[in-house]
VOMIFI-755648 format. One record per residue: y, x, z of N, C-alpha, C, CB in turn; residue in one letter; residue number from 1. Coordinates in Angstrom, 3 decimals, m for minus. Last residue first. Glycine has a CB too. Layout:
{n_Y->Y | n_X->X | n_Z->Z | ca_Y->Y | ca_X->X | ca_Z->Z | c_Y->Y | c_X->X | c_Z->Z | cb_Y->Y | cb_X->X | cb_Z->Z | residuo->A | num->NUM}
...
end
This chain:
{n_Y->m67.664 | n_X->189.963 | n_Z->m47.799 | ca_Y->m68.343 | ca_X->190.137 | ca_Z->m46.396 | c_Y->m67.769 | c_X->191.303 | c_Z->m45.694 | cb_Y->m69.921 | cb_X->190.352 | cb_Z->m46.499 | residuo->R | num->63}
{n_Y->m65.405 | n_X->187.914 | n_Z->m49.634 | ca_Y->m66.086 | ca_X->189.261 | ca_Z->m49.370 | c_Y->m66.662 | c_X->189.148 | c_Z->m47.969 | cb_Y->m65.045 | cb_X->190.554 | cb_Z->m49.481 | residuo->A | num->62}
{n_Y->m64.161 | n_X->185.811 | n_Z->m52.318 | ca_Y->m64.671 | ca_X->186.051 | ca_Z->m50.967 | c_Y->m65.284 | c_X->187.420 | c_Z->m50.841 | cb_Y->m65.689 | cb_X->185.002 | cb_Z->m50.587 | residuo->L | num->61}
{n_Y->m61.602 | n_X->184.276 | n_Z->m54.083 | ca_Y->m62.565 | ca_X->185.465 | ca_Z->m54.222 | c_Y->m62.877 | c_X->185.701 | c_Z->m52.604 | cb_Y->m61.802 | cb_X->186.946 | cb_Z->m55.092 | residuo->T | num->60}
{n_Y->m61.071 | n_X->181.261 | n_Z->m55.758 | ca_Y->m61.101 | ca_X->181.968 | ca_Z->m54.482 | c_Y->m62.078 | c_X->183.090 | c_Z->m54.598 | cb_Y->m61.473 | cb_X->181.033 | cb_Z->m53.311 | residuo->I | num->59}
{n_Y->m58.945 | n_X->179.347 | n_Z->m57.693 | ca_Y->m59.970 | ca_X->180.331 | ca_Z->m57.875 | c_Y->m59.989 | c_X->181.144 | c_Z->m56.568 | cb_Y->m59.707 | cb_X->181.233 | cb_Z->m59.162 | residuo->I | num->58}
{n_Y->m58.200 | n_X->176.009 | n_Z->m58.054 | ca_Y->m58.008 | ca_X->177.188 | ca_Z->m57.174 | c_Y->m59.206 | c_X->177.997 | c_Z->m57.298 | cb_Y->m57.750 | cb_X->176.821 | cb_Z->m55.693 | residuo->V | num->57}
{n_Y->m56.640 | n_X->174.232 | n_Z->m60.783 | ca_Y->m57.829 | ca_X->174.721 | ca_Z->m60.119 | c_Y->m57.555 | c_X->175.904 | c_Z->m59.181 | cb_Y->m58.843 | cb_X->175.116 | cb_Z->m61.147 | residuo->A | num->56}
{n_Y->m55.122 | n_X->171.422 | n_Z->m62.369 | ca_Y->m55.023 | ca_X->172.632 | ca_Z->m61.577 | c_Y->m56.415 | c_X->172.954 | c_Z->m60.985 | cb_Y->m53.945 | cb_X->172.469 | cb_Z->m60.448 | residuo->E | num->55}
{n_Y->m54.566 | n_X->170.261 | n_Z->m65.676 | ca_Y->m55.328 | ca_X->170.227 | ca_Z->m64.488 | c_Y->m55.455 | c_X->171.484 | c_Z->m63.787 | cb_Y->m56.577 | cb_X->169.752 | cb_Z->m64.754 | residuo->R | num->54}
{n_Y->m52.595 | n_X->168.329 | n_Z->m67.789 | ca_Y->m52.902 | ca_X->169.701 | ca_Z->m67.140 | c_Y->m53.635 | c_X->169.457 | c_Z->m65.821 | cb_Y->m51.534 | cb_X->170.571 | cb_Z->m66.854 | residuo->K | num->53}
{n_Y->m53.192 | n_X->166.325 | n_Z->m70.659 | ca_Y->m52.831 | ca_X->166.490 | ca_Z->m69.401 | c_Y->m53.208 | c_X->167.968 | c_Z->m69.091 | cb_Y->m53.476 | cb_X->165.444 | cb_Z->m68.507 | residuo->W | num->52}
{n_Y->m53.910 | n_X->166.070 | n_Z->m73.490 | ca_Y->m52.571 | ca_X->165.603 | ca_Z->m72.964 | c_Y->m52.182 | c_X->166.075 | c_Z->m71.663 | cb_Y->m52.519 | cb_X->164.188 | cb_Z->m72.894 | residuo->F | num->51}
{n_Y->m56.602 | n_X->167.299 | n_Z->m73.843 | ca_Y->m55.484 | ca_X->167.423 | ca_Z->m74.754 | c_Y->m54.061 | c_X->167.074 | c_Z->m74.296 | cb_Y->m55.770 | cb_X->166.629 | cb_Z->m75.850 | residuo->L | num->50}
{n_Y->m58.244 | n_X->167.433 | n_Z->m71.526 | ca_Y->m58.375 | ca_X->166.364 | ca_Z->m72.471 | c_Y->m57.145 | c_X->166.153 | c_Z->m73.381 | cb_Y->m58.662 | cb_X->165.124 | cb_Z->m71.733 | residuo->M | num->49}
{n_Y->m56.302 | n_X->169.712 | n_Z->m69.958 | ca_Y->m57.403 | ca_X->168.726 | ca_Z->m69.747 | c_Y->m57.233 | c_X->167.565 | c_Z->m70.667 | cb_Y->m57.448 | cb_X->168.224 | cb_Z->m68.288 | residuo->F | num->48}
{n_Y->m55.444 | n_X->173.093 | n_Z->m69.706 | ca_Y->m55.266 | ca_X->171.813 | ca_Z->m70.478 | c_Y->m56.483 | c_X->170.888 | c_Z->m70.160 | cb_Y->m55.161 | cb_X->172.103 | cb_Z->m72.092 | residuo->R | num->47}
{n_Y->m55.065 | n_X->174.467 | n_Z->m66.396 | ca_Y->m55.621 | ca_X->174.417 | ca_Z->m67.757 | c_Y->m55.393 | c_X->173.117 | c_Z->m68.395 | cb_Y->m57.073 | cb_X->174.703 | cb_Z->m67.757 | residuo->K | num->46}
{n_Y->m53.699 | n_X->176.655 | n_Z->m64.104 | ca_Y->m53.521 | ca_X->175.377 | ca_Z->m64.830 | c_Y->m54.206 | c_X->175.473 | c_Z->m66.141 | cb_Y->m52.032 | cb_X->175.026 | cb_Z->m65.032 | residuo->Q | num->45}
{n_Y->m54.684 | n_X->178.137 | n_Z->m61.040 | ca_Y->m54.602 | ca_X->178.241 | ca_Z->m62.430 | c_Y->m54.378 | c_X->176.750 | c_Z->m63.014 | cb_Y->m55.920 | cb_X->178.954 | cb_Z->m62.989 | residuo->E | num->44}
{n_Y->m53.972 | n_X->180.006 | n_Z->m58.208 | ca_Y->m54.073 | ca_X->178.439 | ca_Z->m58.766 | c_Y->m53.743 | c_X->178.772 | c_Z->m60.247 | cb_Y->m52.849 | cb_X->177.173 | cb_Z->m58.001 | residuo->V | num->43}
{n_Y->m55.924 | n_X->182.214 | n_Z->m56.276 | ca_Y->m54.797 | ca_X->181.906 | ca_Z->m57.091 | c_Y->m54.998 | c_X->180.552 | c_Z->m57.743 | cb_Y->m54.573 | cb_X->182.987 | cb_Z->m58.126 | residuo->F | num->42}
{n_Y->m56.850 | n_X->184.449 | n_Z->m53.614 | ca_Y->m56.927 | ca_X->183.151 | ca_Z->m54.226 | c_Y->m55.654 | c_X->182.947 | c_Z->m55.168 | cb_Y->m57.018 | cb_X->182.027 | cb_Z->m53.091 | residuo->Q | num->41}
{n_Y->m58.785 | n_X->186.893 | n_Z->m51.805 | ca_Y->m57.788 | ca_X->186.564 | ca_Z->m52.805 | c_Y->m57.922 | c_X->185.190 | c_Z->m53.262 | cb_Y->m57.863 | cb_X->187.464 | cb_Z->m53.950 | residuo->F | num->40}
{n_Y->m60.485 | n_X->186.811 | n_Z->m49.677 | ca_Y->m59.732 | ca_X->188.086 | ca_Z->m49.964 | c_Y->m58.696 | c_X->187.758 | c_Z->m50.924 | cb_Y->m60.634 | cb_X->189.235 | cb_Z->m50.522 | residuo->V | num->39}
{n_Y->m61.971 | n_X->185.244 | n_Z->m46.870 | ca_Y->m61.100 | ca_X->185.105 | ca_Z->m48.042 | c_Y->m60.425 | c_X->186.353 | c_Z->m48.295 | cb_Y->m60.097 | cb_X->184.018 | cb_Z->m47.882 | residuo->L | num->38}
{n_Y->m65.349 | n_X->186.148 | n_Z->m45.961 | ca_Y->m63.875 | ca_X->186.019 | ca_Z->m45.563 | c_Y->m63.083 | c_X->185.885 | c_Z->m46.985 | cb_Y->m63.327 | cb_X->187.423 | cb_Z->m44.622 | residuo->T | num->37}
{n_Y->m68.512 | n_X->185.071 | n_Z->m44.632 | ca_Y->m67.638 | ca_X->185.467 | ca_Z->m45.813 | c_Y->m66.184 | c_X->185.261 | c_Z->m45.217 | cb_Y->m67.932 | cb_X->184.498 | cb_Z->m47.247 | residuo->W | num->36}
{n_Y->m70.288 | n_X->184.018 | n_Z->m42.754 | ca_Y->m69.850 | ca_X->185.465 | ca_Z->m42.709 | c_Y->m68.923 | c_X->185.921 | c_Z->m43.767 | cb_Y->m71.006 | cb_X->186.335 | cb_Z->m42.776 | residuo->G | num->35}
{n_Y->m70.970 | n_X->181.437 | n_Z->m42.770 | ca_Y->m71.946 | ca_X->182.284 | ca_Z->m43.285 | c_Y->m71.486 | c_X->183.744 | c_Z->m43.333 | cb_Y->m72.335 | cb_X->181.810 | cb_Z->m44.610 | residuo->D | num->34}
{n_Y->m68.481 | n_X->180.288 | n_Z->m42.021 | ca_Y->m69.716 | ca_X->180.271 | ca_Z->m40.976 | c_Y->m70.863 | c_X->181.110 | c_Z->m41.390 | cb_Y->m70.304 | cb_X->178.811 | cb_Z->m40.774 | residuo->A | num->33}
{n_Y->m67.135 | n_X->180.587 | n_Z->m44.288 | ca_Y->m66.762 | ca_X->181.411 | ca_Z->m43.181 | c_Y->m67.890 | c_X->181.532 | c_Z->m42.219 | cb_Y->m65.557 | cb_X->180.877 | cb_Z->m42.504 | residuo->A | num->32}
{n_Y->m68.351 | n_X->178.686 | n_Z->m45.978 | ca_Y->m68.552 | ca_X->180.047 | ca_Z->m46.288 | c_Y->m68.109 | c_X->180.921 | c_Z->m45.103 | cb_Y->m67.808 | cb_X->180.407 | cb_Z->m47.558 | residuo->E | num->31}
{n_Y->m67.437 | n_X->176.361 | n_Z->m44.523 | ca_Y->m68.825 | ca_X->176.665 | ca_Z->m44.618 | c_Y->m69.111 | c_X->178.054 | c_Z->m45.056 | cb_Y->m69.459 | cb_X->175.747 | cb_Z->m45.508 | residuo->K | num->30}
{n_Y->m64.580 | n_X->176.643 | n_Z->m44.720 | ca_Y->m65.179 | ca_X->176.716 | ca_Z->m43.463 | c_Y->m66.677 | c_X->176.942 | c_Z->m43.591 | cb_Y->m64.881 | cb_X->175.492 | cb_Z->m42.695 | residuo->N | num->29}
{n_Y->m64.326 | n_X->176.377 | n_Z->m47.542 | ca_Y->m63.965 | ca_X->177.631 | ca_Z->m46.901 | c_Y->m64.604 | c_X->177.759 | c_Z->m45.427 | cb_Y->m62.385 | cb_X->177.724 | cb_Z->m46.840 | residuo->L | num->28}
{n_Y->m65.345 | n_X->173.672 | n_Z->m47.819 | ca_Y->m65.877 | ca_X->174.682 | ca_Z->m48.490 | c_Y->m65.628 | c_X->176.096 | c_Z->m47.931 | cb_Y->m65.432 | cb_X->174.568 | cb_Z->m49.759 | residuo->T | num->27}
{n_Y->m63.252 | n_X->172.208 | n_Z->m46.281 | ca_Y->m64.715 | ca_X->172.284 | ca_Z->m45.944 | c_Y->m65.490 | c_X->173.401 | c_Z->m46.546 | cb_Y->m65.374 | cb_X->171.057 | cb_Z->m46.345 | residuo->M | num->26}
{n_Y->m60.929 | n_X->172.964 | n_Z->m47.759 | ca_Y->m61.011 | ca_X->173.319 | ca_Z->m46.421 | c_Y->m62.523 | c_X->173.349 | c_Z->m45.814 | cb_Y->m60.137 | cb_X->172.354 | cb_Z->m45.677 | residuo->E | num->25}
{n_Y->m61.494 | n_X->171.685 | n_Z->m50.193 | ca_Y->m61.302 | ca_X->173.159 | ca_Z->m50.221 | c_Y->m61.442 | c_X->173.687 | c_Z->m48.747 | cb_Y->m59.842 | cb_X->173.549 | cb_Z->m50.853 | residuo->L | num->24}
{n_Y->m61.623 | n_X->169.045 | n_Z->m49.265 | ca_Y->m62.914 | ca_X->169.695 | ca_Z->m49.914 | c_Y->m62.703 | c_X->171.234 | c_Z->m49.877 | cb_Y->m63.166 | cb_X->169.181 | cb_Z->m51.539 | residuo->R | num->23}
{n_Y->m58.967 | n_X->168.789 | n_Z->m48.463 | ca_Y->m60.157 | ca_X->168.548 | ca_Z->m47.467 | c_Y->m61.436 | c_X->169.150 | c_Z->m48.099 | cb_Y->m60.402 | cb_X->166.904 | cb_Z->m47.156 | residuo->K | num->22}
{n_Y->m57.546 | n_X->169.124 | n_Z->m50.787 | ca_Y->m57.424 | ca_X->170.077 | ca_Z->m49.711 | c_Y->m58.604 | c_X->169.875 | c_Z->m48.688 | cb_Y->m56.020 | cb_X->169.916 | cb_Z->m49.012 | residuo->I | num->21}
{n_Y->m57.843 | n_X->169.025 | n_Z->m54.009 | ca_Y->m58.478 | ca_X->168.409 | ca_Z->m52.957 | c_Y->m58.510 | c_X->169.257 | c_Z->m51.561 | cb_Y->m59.842 | cb_X->168.097 | cb_Z->m53.439 | residuo->P | num->20}
{n_Y->m54.727 | n_X->169.429 | n_Z->m55.800 | ca_Y->m55.872 | ca_X->170.022 | ca_Z->m55.245 | c_Y->m56.454 | c_X->169.336 | c_Z->m54.047 | cb_Y->m55.573 | cb_X->171.341 | cb_Z->m54.918 | residuo->I | num->19}
{n_Y->m53.618 | n_X->166.544 | n_Z->m57.703 | ca_Y->m53.462 | ca_X->167.669 | ca_Z->m56.694 | c_Y->m54.815 | c_X->168.148 | c_Z->m56.351 | cb_Y->m52.699 | cb_X->167.223 | cb_Z->m55.377 | residuo->G | num->18}
{n_Y->m53.318 | n_X->164.811 | n_Z->m59.707 | ca_Y->m53.779 | ca_X->164.278 | ca_Z->m58.513 | c_Y->m53.859 | c_X->165.338 | c_Z->m57.363 | cb_Y->m55.092 | cb_X->163.655 | cb_Z->m58.764 | residuo->S | num->17}
{n_Y->m51.261 | n_X->163.620 | n_Z->m62.354 | ca_Y->m51.701 | ca_X->164.887 | ca_Z->m61.475 | c_Y->m52.152 | c_X->164.264 | c_Z->m60.172 | cb_Y->m50.426 | cb_X->166.047 | cb_Z->m61.188 | residuo->A | num->16}
{n_Y->m51.382 | n_X->161.299 | n_Z->m63.775 | ca_Y->m50.713 | ca_X->162.404 | ca_Z->m64.376 | c_Y->m51.049 | c_X->163.700 | c_Z->m63.575 | cb_Y->m49.181 | cb_X->162.135 | cb_Z->m64.429 | residuo->G | num->15}
{n_Y->m53.007 | n_X->159.155 | n_Z->m62.972 | ca_Y->m51.662 | ca_X->159.441 | ca_Z->m62.119 | c_Y->m50.879 | c_X->160.524 | c_Z->m62.936 | cb_Y->m51.996 | cb_X->160.047 | cb_Z->m60.474 | residuo->L | num->14}
{n_Y->m55.109 | n_X->159.038 | n_Z->m64.779 | ca_Y->m54.298 | ca_X->157.753 | ca_Z->m64.380 | c_Y->m53.013 | c_X->158.099 | c_Z->m63.758 | cb_Y->m55.079 | cb_X->156.841 | cb_Z->m63.363 | residuo->F | num->13}
{n_Y->m55.919 | n_X->161.749 | n_Z->m65.227 | ca_Y->m55.721 | ca_X->160.801 | ca_Z->m66.365 | c_Y->m54.819 | c_X->159.718 | c_Z->m65.865 | cb_Y->m57.090 | cb_X->160.193 | cb_Z->m66.908 | residuo->I | num->12}
{n_Y->m56.094 | n_X->162.770 | n_Z->m62.503 | ca_Y->m55.238 | ca_X->163.412 | ca_Z->m63.604 | c_Y->m54.807 | c_X->162.473 | c_Z->m64.727 | cb_Y->m56.008 | cb_X->164.567 | cb_Z->m64.252 | residuo->T | num->11}
{n_Y->m57.934 | n_X->161.174 | n_Z->m61.365 | ca_Y->m56.614 | ca_X->161.150 | ca_Z->m60.949 | c_Y->m55.672 | c_X->161.794 | c_Z->m61.793 | cb_Y->m56.518 | cb_X->161.666 | cb_Z->m59.746 | residuo->G | num->10}
{n_Y->m60.134 | n_X->161.978 | n_Z->m62.951 | ca_Y->m59.712 | ca_X->160.542 | ca_Z->m62.986 | c_Y->m58.353 | c_X->160.506 | c_Z->m62.517 | cb_Y->m60.598 | cb_X->159.604 | cb_Z->m62.131 | residuo->I | num->9}
{n_Y->m60.600 | n_X->164.812 | n_Z->m62.160 | ca_Y->m60.209 | ca_X->164.320 | ca_Z->m63.504 | c_Y->m59.648 | c_X->162.939 | c_Z->m63.583 | cb_Y->m61.349 | cb_X->164.364 | cb_Z->m64.379 | residuo->G | num->8}
{n_Y->m59.330 | n_X->166.339 | n_Z->m59.273 | ca_Y->m60.134 | ca_X->165.349 | ca_Z->m59.952 | c_Y->m59.623 | c_X->165.020 | c_Z->m61.252 | cb_Y->m60.247 | cb_X->164.154 | cb_Z->m59.187 | residuo->G | num->7}
{n_Y->m58.938 | n_X->170.045 | n_Z->m59.194 | ca_Y->m58.436 | ca_X->168.555 | ca_Z->m58.858 | c_Y->m59.244 | c_X->167.570 | c_Z->m59.626 | cb_Y->m56.854 | cb_X->168.307 | cb_Z->m59.242 | residuo->E | num->6}
{n_Y->m61.472 | n_X->172.351 | n_Z->m58.233 | ca_Y->m60.533 | ca_X->171.732 | ca_Z->m59.200 | c_Y->m60.179 | c_X->170.414 | c_Z->m58.671 | cb_Y->m61.124 | cb_X->171.605 | cb_Z->m60.628 | residuo->T | num->5}
{n_Y->m62.475 | n_X->175.505 | n_Z->m57.162 | ca_Y->m62.234 | ca_X->174.089 | ca_Z->m56.787 | c_Y->m61.098 | c_X->173.613 | c_Z->m57.580 | cb_Y->m61.954 | cb_X->173.902 | cb_Z->m55.274 | residuo->V | num->4}
{n_Y->m64.621 | n_X->178.002 | n_Z->m57.199 | ca_Y->m63.748 | ca_X->177.422 | ca_Z->m58.139 | c_Y->m63.614 | c_X->175.846 | c_Z->m57.729 | cb_Y->m64.326 | cb_X->177.662 | cb_Z->m59.651 | residuo->H | num->3}
{n_Y->m65.354 | n_X->181.268 | n_Z->m55.697 | ca_Y->m65.420 | ca_X->179.703 | ca_Z->m55.736 | c_Y->m64.287 | c_X->179.203 | c_Z->m56.615 | cb_Y->m65.281 | cb_X->179.023 | cb_Z->m54.229 | residuo->L | num->2}
{n_Y->m67.280 | n_X->184.125 | n_Z->m55.618 | ca_Y->m66.169 | ca_X->183.436 | ca_Z->m56.245 | c_Y->m66.402 | c_X->182.034 | c_Z->m56.212 | cb_Y->m65.936 | cb_X->183.866 | cb_Z->m57.620 | residuo->M | num->1}
end
């Protein structure tokens, strides 16, 4: 299971910075090269430092 979150600094200064697509893509490509395949993913929102919400992608892999 992988957990990729948006940046905390961008969340504080911009209100939301979004999921880091390039980092997510690099992580999935690395795992795919090792023989893993994407089975399931979902986006969750969590409270971040009392005032902001921060998104994270939870990815489940299988061989």
